[in-house]
N, C-alpha and C positions, 0 to 999 in steps of 0.2 A: 583562317577558315572556320567557321563556325561547325563543332560539331552536330551533327542530328542523330535523333534515335534509330533510324536506317543503318546508319555507320559505325554500329555498336554491333561487335561480333558475337554471332549466335550463342557461340559457345561459354558467354559472360554471364547467358542469361538473365538478363536485363527486362523489364517490363517498362512500360511506356510509365509508370511510376515512378520505377526505381529511377528512372533517367531524368526524369522531374523533379524530383526529390533533392538528387545527387545535386541538380544544381541550382537549385534554391527555387525554382520557377512556382512561386505559392499558388500563382492562378492557375495552372495548367494543375497542378496537384490538387484542387479545390473543384477544379473540372470532371477530375477523373473519380474522383471520392463520390460522387455526385452517382454517376454510372452506376455506383456498385463498388462495396469495400471487398470484394471476394480474394483482391491480389493483397490487399494492405499487407498480409504475412507473406507473402513469395518471397522469396530469397535468389540471391543472385549463387553462382557458382564459389566465390566466398562465404556461402550462408549470411550475406547480409541483406536485411530486409529494409525497405525504405528509410524505417528511422534511424535505421545505423547509420545509413548513406548520410542523412541531412543530419542527423547531430555530431558526425565526423567533421562535417563541412561549417559546421556554425550555423547553419539558417533555420533561425529562430522563429520564425511564422509557419516553414513549412512544417518545424516539430509541432508546434501547437494545433494545426490542421489535421497529423495523421492521429496526435493522443484522443482528438475531439473525435476522431471518427472511429476511436476503438484500439489504436495500434499497441502493441504490447508491449510495455514500458521497458521490461528487462529482457527482451528478446536477445537471443545471441547468436554471436556470428562462428566461423570456422574453429577458433579461439574462445569462445566463450566471451570475449567483449562485448559489453552491454551499450546500449547507448550513451549512459553516462562515463564509462570507463573512455569511448572516442572524445565525446564533447571535454572532458576533464583532461585529457590528453593532449589537446590541442587550446586549453585553456577560453573555450567560449564559455564566459561564463553567463550569459542569457539563457542558454540551452539548460546549463547547467541548474540553472534557477529553476527552470519549467520543469525539466526532469524531477527533481528533489520533490517539488510541488505536486509532482502526477505518482511520485509514493517509489521512486527508482528503490532500488538495495543499492546502499550506498557503500557497504565493505563486500559489495559482490568481488570474485576474484576469477580472472582470467585462467584459463588454464596452460599457456606456455611459459610466464614466468612466474606467477601469481600475483600480478601487481592488481592493485584497487586502484577505483578514483583517486584516491587521496595519494597514493605512491604515486601516479604518473604526474599528478599536478605540479606533486612536491620536486619532484625530480627534474620538472623541466621547469618551477619557477612561479608558477602562475600564481602569485599570492593572494588575487582575490578569489579564486576558484577554491584553492586552499580553504580560505575563511570561511566561504559558505560551506564547505563541507566537514568542517569541524565544527559551523555552528550546529549542521543538521544532525550531529555526534557519531561522526565517521571513527573510526577505530584508529587510534595513532599508533596501537602498539601491532599491527597488521605486519606479518613478516612475508617477503616474497618467496616463493620453494624453487628458486633457481640454486644453482652451486655455490653462488655466492650470497646467505641471504641477509637480505637488508629491511629498514625500515623505513618510512616516507623520510624523519628525520636523517637517517643515512647518508640517502641520496641527495636531499639538500643539502646537505653539511658539504660532501664531495664536491657539487659542481657550485658552489658559494652562495645558494640563494638565502641573501641573510635575511632577509625580511620573512621568506616563509618559515627559517631555524626559531628566529622571536614568536611566532605565532604557533608553530609546534609546540615550544616548550613553554607559550603561557597556556596552552591548552592541556599541558600535562603531561606531553610528551616525554617518556624516560631518556633522558641522555644518556645513561650507563648502558643501557640495551646493547645485548654483546651477542652478534651471528660469528661465529666459528672465533671470536677472540677481538673480533673487529667492534669496537665503540665508535658512536659518530666523533668523539676527539681524534681519534687514528682515521677515520673518513677525511675530517676537514685538515688535519695535519698531512696527513700523506698528498693531499691535491693542492697543498700550498694556500688556502683560502686563509689567510689571516684575519681578515672580517669574521671571520665563523669562529674561529680558534679564541677569539677575545670572547666572544657571547657564550660559546661553552665554558670558559674559565668562568666568567663572571656567574653562571650558574652553578656552580661548584663540582663540574667535573673533574673526575677521578683522571689525577696527573699520570700514576705509575701503575695502573690496573695489573694485577696479577695472572697472567697468561702462558703457560710455556709454549703454546705455539705460534704468538705472536710477540714483537717486541712492542716496545712502549711506544705511546704516539709521539715523543720528543726523536728516539731514534729511526723512528720512520720516517719522520719529518728530515731527519741530518741525512737518511740513507737518501730519499728524493731531490736534496740538495736546497731543501726547505730553510735554510739556517737562521732568517728573521723569526719563525715561526720556533725553531728552536729555540732561542731568546728567550720570546716570549713565555715560555714554557717553564725555562728555570727561573725566570722573574718570577711568576706566577711561584713556583717554588718556595722562593726564599721570601714573598712575602707572605705567604701561609703558616711558615715555620714562626713568626712573629707575633699569629694570631692566637688571642686568649678572649675566653669567656665575659663578659663584660659581667661585674659584682651586682649589679643591678636585673639587668633584662637578659643577660646570657647570650647576646649579640657577640658574635666572634669579631675581636677587633683588635689593632694593631695598637691601638693610645692606651697610656699608662696616666696614672695619678705621677706626683713629682717625684713619689718615691719608687719608681721604674717596676713595683711588684703589683700592684692591683690595679686591673683592668676597667676603665670606665668610657663607654661608647660615645658618649656625647657628654654635654656640659649640665644638660637637665639630669642624666642619672647620674653624675657625680656628684650632683647637689642633693641630690634624695639619698646617694651613698654616705656622703661625708662624714651625716653625724655620727656615724659607726664606726668608720676608716679613721676619722682625725686622732682617735683615740692609740692607735697603733703606727700610724703613718709617721715614717722617718725619714721623709723629704724635706729638703730643703726651705720649703716655704709649704707654711703647716696651716695658713690662711683658708683657702679654699681654690687653690689654684693648681691645674692639672694641666697634662697632655692633649684633654678633651678637646 
C-alpha cells in the first residue's frame, strides 16, 4: 500500500515538500517550489529540511531543484548532520558531487560522535565517495569525538575496506595516527583484516609502537585469535631486520653485494657504486656481480 502525505502523523511535522523530497518526486517538488519557497527551510521533528531528506535517500534530481531554489546547503538536523553527511554515509556519489559543487562544508562534524563526511564514507567502504571528498580537500586527520577517538583510516582498517585504505594513504593519511594508543595497524590486526594489514606493513607501519595502555598490534591480534596476522607481522619484522640503506640512493633493501657488507637496491645502483666499492670488495666474485 502506497503511503500518502495524509497518512503521515502530524507530530512528525512533515510538510508536502518534505514528503515529496523524501520520496524522490522531483516533479512534485518542482510544482511545490513554483508555489513559493517559504517552506524550503521548514524542519521536521528531527530537524530535517527537505534537502536533508533528499540527500539521505540519494535523490539527485530533487537535491538539484532544492539547491537551485535557494535551499541552505549546510542545513543541520538534530545531531548537526548536514546533507553531505547523509549522502556520504549512504554512498550517494552523485549527490555528494552536487553538494560539493554547491559549496558544502566538507569537514563539518555532527555532534553525536564528531563524524565528518569522510569518516562516514570511509567507515562504510564507499571508495568512490571517499575519492571525491579527498579530491575536494577533505581533512584525513579529523578525529571523532566519542569515547574511542578514530580517524577515517582507523575505521576503514577495522572494517577491512582495502580500496579506501589505499586511497587514504595515497592522500597522505597518517598511518601512525594514535587515538588512546590505537594506531590503524592495531585496528586492522584486532579486526582480523589481513589484506589491510599487508597494505599498512607495505606502507611502513610501526610494528611495535610504544604505549603503556595498549599491547602491540601482534599481541592484540593473538588475543583476538588472528594467528595468521600474528605470523604476517612477525615475518615483516624479520624482513625489516635484514634491511640496510642502498650505498647509492639510500633506499632500504635486503640486497647485498657478493661481499655481503654493502647494500645495492638494484643493478643500476650497483653499477654506479661499483667503481668505488670494487677497491674494497672482498666478495668471491669481484667482476661486477651482486645479489641485486
